[in-house]
C-alpha positions, 0 to 999 in steps of 0.5 A: 801963420800969415802969408800976404795977409792970408791966415793959413793953419800949419797942419793942413798946409803940411798935409798938402805939401806931403801930398805933393811930395808923395806925388812927386815921388811917383811922377818924377822918375818917369818924367826924368827918364829921358833927361840928363837929370837925376831925382836928387838934383830936382829935389835940391832945386825944389828945396832951394825954391821953398826956402827962397820963398816967403813960407816960414820954415825951420832951420834946415842945417844939419849942424842945427839938428845933429840928433835928428840928422843922425836918426833920419839919415840912418833910417834912409840908409837902412831902407836903401841897404835892404833894397840893394841887397834884395835886387842883386840877382848874382849869388854871393860867392868870393870868386863872384864878387871879386870886384866887390872885395877890390873896392872894399879892401883896396879902394876904400882904405886908400880913399880913407887915407888920402882924404885924411891926408887932404884934410890935414894938409889942405884943410888944417884939421887935426888928425881925428877930425881929418879921419872922421871926415875921411871915414864919412866920405869914403863910402859909396852912398846906397841911397843916391847911387840908384841910377848906377845900381842893378835893376829890380829883382829878376830883371837881369840888369846886372852888368859889371859896373852896376853890380860892382857899385850896388855891392860895394854900396851895400857893404862899404857902409858898415866897413866905414864904421870902424874908422869912424869909431877910430876917429871918435876914440882919438878925439876922446883920448886927447881929452881923457888920456885913456888907452883905446887901441885894444878896445878898438881892435877887439870890439869896434873891429873884430866883434861888431863886424863878425857879430853884425854879419852874423846877426844879419845871417840869422835874421835873414834865415828866419825871415826866409823861412817864415816867408817862403818855407814855413808850413801852412800860410807863409808870409810870401802868401799875404803879398804884402811887401812890408815884410822887408821893412819888418826884416830891416827893423828887426835885423838892425834892432837885434844887432844894435842890441848885441852891440854890433854893426846894424848896417852890415846886418841889414844888407846881409839879411837882405842877401840871405832873404833873397838867397831863400827863394831867389826866383820868387815873385814876392821878391819884387814885392818886397823890393818895390816897398823898400824903394817907395819908402826909400825915395819918399824919405830921401826926397824929404831929406834932400828938400831940406838939404836944398834949403840949408844950401840956400839958407847960407850953409856955405857961407864963408866957404874958402878956396881950400874948401873947394880945392879939397872937394875937387880932389876927393871927387875928381882924384882920390876916388877915381885913382883908388878905384881905377888902382883896385880894379887893375888886372880884373876882368872888365873893360877900360871903360867899365873900370873908369865908370866904377872908379868915377861913380863913387857918389857920396850923399846921405851915408856920409851925413849919417856918419858925420852926425854920429861921430860928432854926436859921440866924440869930442871934435872942435871943428864940427861946423866946418866939418859939416861945410866940407862934407855938404860941399862934396855931397852937393858937388857929387849929387850935381856931377854924377847926377848930370853925367850918370844917365848919358854915361850908362846909356853909352856903356850899354850901347857899347857892350850891346845892351838894351838901352833904358 
């Protein structure tokens, strides 16, 4: 390629760009610690600047590469789920995770219902398209919510807000899948007329959830034994945190071959692996490698997203679209979250923080790509625009407020401020 009369070989240019990206992965989190800016916001800005410059670049729109979008976002979410599960210090229990259950079984269904009605009433979508949008936007993202998650393993940074949002993000990604499949079934039934309810309930709801949990538990136990308890040289003695990536891939692969929900499986595998030896220093090694890989892949995706915004992703957007995005972020999630937390043992400011910081991002892109790739939807391009608008607004709104809000909460509750 030629830039300003200078002939440049694309391969070394790509290598140099990759090196800069990795350097930014290492340096930016440190540079941003004292600023009310999040890493995703900086990535969006860099991506927009790249596409505003003279360098030739491929079309970054997710609608232009639906299958690639599905696979790349799937990978990032999987690694994020493993990292989230490994860093939760609190032991799994139904009583100890009561806040999580409230968010999963009250906030999420209410959010799906309200977003679906918004999609039909404000945006003019049909039932199937509105349901797909709702199922995609209801889950809290495990990738972009890093600033409101618990600390690294054994650090003890696990207050009510951080634990609730981390555990919610780990489990609600899998719980959104039945609703995505319901939207797909409705879209296909509109063209084929085939019955769908019995199969959806038996297979997509019961089997895929139960099977995903079972697969995750089994793989987690096997890796826990091989990592910490196997006679002789265990995997922990290698000191190589890539064991966590191996567990992620095995868990997801086995569960998907069994036609179960792989997101459920990976998070359950992470919890089980952590529980096999909770206080071992190798837990930090495994978490660190997942965090590094997650950050690199997340930054690459957000650079493309920033480029898509600069390339005209929101061309032709209307007031109805802006109104719907505002309702989803400022009304629906906060109200649904606060309703679910009524009566729980948390202060008012903690409830408000949990309800407000329901960040939307990479996981939403995956669900929409999956739904559009497997169903028959007439409004695919507009669905991408609405979802991208909500994700962009979430990255900016939550990214600018999360640092001061969490520091204020820490000071108010007498915790050390990072």
